[in-house]
C-alpha positions, -999 to +999 in steps of 0.1 A: -035+116+755-069+132+754-068+133+717-060+095+716-091+088+737-112+109+713-098+090+683-104+056+699-140+068+708-147+078+672-133+046+659-153+025+683-185+045+675-178+040+638-173+003+643-206+001+661-224+018+632-208-005+607-216-035+629-253-024+631-255-019+594-240-053+586-262-070+612-292-052+598-283-062+562-277-098+573-310-099+592-327-084+562-311-111+540-321-139+563-356-126+570-384-146+554-409-119+548-419-120+512-404-155+505-439-170+500-446-145+472-412-151+456-416-189+458-451-187+444-440-166+414-410-188+407-430-221+409-465-212+396-456-202+360-435-234+353-462-255+370-489-240+347-467-244+317-462-281+326-499-286+330-506-269+296-479-291+280-494-322+295-529-312+284-516-307+248-498-340+249-530-357+260-549-340+232-524-350+206-525-387+217-564-386+218-567-369+184-541-392+168-558-424+181-593-411+171-580-402+137-566-437+132-599-452+143-619-430+120-597-438+091-599-475+097-637-475+101-643-453+070-619-472+048-634-505+059-669-494+051-657-482+018-640-514+010-673-533+014-691-512-013-700-526-047-678-518-077-703-495-094-702-469-066-680-439-063-654-449-037-638-416-032-670-397-026-683-424-002-650-425+017-649-387+020-686-387+032-679-415+057-648-398+070-664-364+075-694-380+092-672-398+117-650-367+122-680-347+134-689-373+161-656-372+179-649-344+204-618-323+202-621-321+165-629-285+159-650-274+130-621-255+113-599-286+108-591-290+071-591-326+059-576-336+026-586-371+015-574-392-014-578-428-025-557-449-050-565-483-063-537-508-071-534-540-091-509-557-068-488-554-037-457-541-054-476-511-067-489-506-032-454-507-017-442-480-041-465-456-022-492-459-049-472-442-076-484-466-103-520-468-090-551-452-103-571-426-084-602-430-106-609-466-116-614-492-088-627-520-110-601-547-115-579-532-088-583-552-055-561-530-033-570-496-021-546-470-005-565-443+015-547-411+025-558-385+050-540-353+057-552-331+086-539-296+095-533-296+132-535-265+153-523-267+189-547-255+215-528-254+248-493-249+233-478-216+245-447-217+225-445-207+188-464-230+165-433-233+143-421-259+168-452-281+162-457-303+131-487-287+114-498-315+092-507-351+102-506-378+075-523-412+078-524-440+053-542-473+053-543-501+027-574-522+023-584-551+002-616-544-017-640-571-006-660-573-038-628-582-057-616-610-033-608-635-060-588-611-082-556-610-062 
């Protein structure tokens, strides 16, 4: 009978040790020490990524609308020129002048400019395939193209995911040839 009491005592002692260990592990699991650091690390990085994405989105919208305005102003000024002037050179000069004024256009942006002059609207609708890029006299419609290589500034993902080239086109009626259409 003595041996039975010894076995029961060992078992109860072992149960107490296991109980203490499980209570300790449960209390460690339920403890809140270090939770602020964990929550900060899990929330800070996505928050910063969201802010950078929002900043890049704002920059894209700003640059896109500024580019549209610059293109419209430059092509309008060019359409007011007399027929003896070099339209392509004037358009390029006016565009570069206006690009330098706007912020967020960095100095390393490559701008490709072209102008085509068309006889009628059907040639213009065909994307200027049958239009001349040299002679503007006798061609009242002008199709101006601008291509800009865009580089993201705040985008932390690979730049393969971003369209690298922006294309803008605008058609204008050459004012000096108002009666020819």
